[in-house]
N, C-alpha and C positions, 0 to 999 in steps of 0.2 A: 501733549506731556510732551510730548519729545522735546519741541523749543522750551520749555520751561525749562527741562534739566541740561538742556547745552548752556541757557540763559544761566542757569546756576552754577554752571564747570566753568562760564566767561568771569563771570564774578568774582568767581574763587581763585580764577587765576590771576587776576588784572588786581584781585589782594595779595596776593602772595607777590607779585611782580613789583607791586607799590612800597611793600616790606624789606624785601631784598636790596632793591634797587636807593630808599631811605639807608641801609647799613652799605651801602659804599657809597654811598654820598657823603659818610662821617669819615671816610679813610681819604679819599683823596675829593676837589672838586666834580660839582654833579656834571659838567659838561663834560670829564674825562671816565664818570663810570659810562655815559652814555656813548661815548667814544667805541666802549667795549661793546654794550648792550644794544646798539643801533644791530650791526654789520651781523651779528649772533643773532638779535630779531630776523632781519632779511633772509641767511642763510637758512632758518627752519620753512619759510616758504617756498624757498627754490630746491628745497627738499620735498616739500609735499607737492611743486607741481607736476610731477610726471605721476605721483597720483591719484591726485584729486580733477587734474586738469586745469589748464586755462587757454580761454578767449580773450584774445589781445583787442578785443572791435572800441570802436571809437567812444562807447560810453564806459567800457568796464575802464578804457586807459584815464577817461575824463574825472568819473567819480572814484576812482582809485587815488588819481593828484590829487582832488580837494580834500579826499580826507585825508592825505600826507601830510598839505599846509596845513588842516586843521590840527594835526596829529602835534605836528612841531609848535604852534601859537600853544596848543592846551599846555605844553610843557613847560615853554616858557612863561607866561602867567602864571601858571598853579606852581610852581615856585617863586617867581618873585611876589605873589600875592601872601604864600606860606611867610616868607621873609619878612614880610613889613608886619603879619601880626594884627588883632590877635588871633593863634591857630583856631581857639575856640571857639569864636563866630566867625570866621573866613572861611574856614573847610567844609563847614553844613552849610553855606551858602552856594557855594563852588558845588556840591551834591546833589543838591536841590535841581541848581539849574542844569545841571547835567540831565537830571532824569525827568522834568519837567516839561521842557525841549521835543524830544523824541515821541512822549507821550500824548502832545499838544499834534505834532504834525501826524501822527497814526489816526489821530479820533480827525483830524478834518482832512485824509485821504481817506474818510468811512469806517474805519475801523469800528467793533459794535462791542461791549462790554455785556455780559449776564449780571445777573442781580448782583453775584459775588463778585465778582470784578470790579462792579462800581463801590464795596466795601473794601476789597482788597488792596484796591488803588489809592486812595487815601493814606489807608495803615502804611504800605509799602512808601507812601512818601515820606509819611511820617518817622520810619523807620531810617531811611536814608539821614534823615537828618539827626536824630540820636544817634545810630550808631556814629555818626563821621565826627560826631562833635566831645570834642577835648575836653581835659579837665582846669582852667583856667580861671582869673580874676574876671569875678564879674563884673566888675566896675570898666574893665578895658572895653572902647570904644572904637572900634574902626573909623580910619578916614575914610573919605568920599572916596578917595584914588584907590585906596586899598579896598574897599566895595566894589566898585566900577572893574579894577579888577578880579575879584573873584566872580559878579557876574559875567566878565570876558573866558575865562577862565574854563568857567561849568559851559558854559556856552560855547567854546572850544572843541570841548571834550564832546559836547552832543551834537556839533557835527559833524566829528569824525563821524560817532556812530549813526548818524542819519546819511547824508553820502555813500557809506558800505552799504547800508541796506537800499541806496537807490541805484546799486548798480545791478545791472543785466543778471538775473537767477543763473543762466546758465552759462556764465564768465569765470566760472569755478573759482580758483584761488588768484585770479591777474588782478583783481580792485586789492587785494592786501599785497600782492607782490612789489607792482605801481605804487602804493600808500609808503609802505617800505622803506624802497628807494628815493621816492620823494621825502621822507620825514630825516632817513641818513640822512641824503644830502644837505638839506638845511643845515640840520643839528650840528654836523662836522663841520661846517661851513662858518658858521658860528663859532666851532672851537677854535678853528684855523685864525679868524679873525681876534678871538679874544684870548690868543695862548700865550701871551705875557702875562694876562693876568689867574691863571687857571694853577698854579704854583707849581711844586717841583715833586709834589706826592705820586706815586707809583697807585693807579687805580685797583681795586679789589677786581679781578679778571674774573676767577672764577663768581664770586659771588654776582658782576654784572653782567655777565654774559646768561647766566640762567635767570638773573632777572629780563633778560631780553628774550629769554626761551620761552618764557611763559607769558610775558605780555604779546608775543606773535602769536603764542597756540592762544590766549583770550580773545584775539580779535578775528579768529577761526571758528572758533565757537559759537562768539557772537553771532558772525555771518552767518554761518550755519542757522543758527537760532532763529533769528531775523528770518532765512529764507521759505523757513518750517514754522512757523507762526505770526502774532501779530508784532509789529515793533512797538505798539503800547504795551504791551508784558512786558515783552525781553530787555529794552530799555530800563524797563521800571526794576528788574529784577538785576542786572547787571548791574545797576547803577548801586546793588547793595557792596560793592566789593569792598569798600571799609571794615566791614563784617569780618572781612578774612585776615586785613591787615590787623586788626584790634589783636583776635584770639593769635595769631601769630605771637604778637608783642607779645601778650600774656602767655604765651607758653615757652618762647626760644628768651626774652630778655625781663621775664619777670616784672610787665608791667601790669599796671591795677588796671581793672576795668572798674569804670565810675558808672554808677547807680543810674543814669541816662543813659548810659550806651547797654548797659544791662537790659534794660524795658526797650531801648531799641532791638537788642539781640532778637527779645521775645516777640515783639510787634514784628520784625519781620518774619518770622516763623508762621507768625497766625497771616499774616498779608499772603507771603506765597502757599500756604496751604488754601486761601481763597480763589488765588490768582486759577492754578491748577485745576481748579474746577469750571475756569471758563471758557 
């Protein structure tokens, strides 16, 4: 139950971070937003270091760095995917891949589900797709390039979670610190290379920094959940993060929640209840 609650907290934090990051990206180039969010995210991990401890062994360094590279790749691929569109097709593809790959890894590593889990798992996968699907032109068909990018973005997100899970359980927040440092360095380097194309708009500092803090919190909660439970369940619950984004968009921006998303939210509630019994 503890792992489930931590995974739900991670999912909610990821959803809130994505919502705020999206708001920040409306005010300035997305890389300008990340230039604020990334250091704020790293700062959280550094503050937590004395509290939760960190052991920088070779395994923690390696898996942490790998998660950082995957995180940077996920960011680039995801935004490129959504820029090409159509979002209502590609977003569910990305979310499904990001959920399915860790589930597959968990099962291959010998994790087993109860009867309730065997029902809850496919329901949760369906909920991920339904909740993340927006309302768009039904006739819109993504190009082969867009689909490949969507699969790539989902795989990068999944790899970030898998790599964090592989880090030693006694390494504390070391994998998170290394991962954040690597992803920040990659992102800031990219921003430096593209500085002439970033525009002159100033980023929304408070919104962007808060998004970074929440993203860092989401990573921490996922890591703690994965250390106390099965990757199969934890990754799947975490992948429900679009639900938080949808609910915030409804409450703050008065965006409409479409019928399929309502069904997805209900399906997610049922799936989480079943997975809690595993």
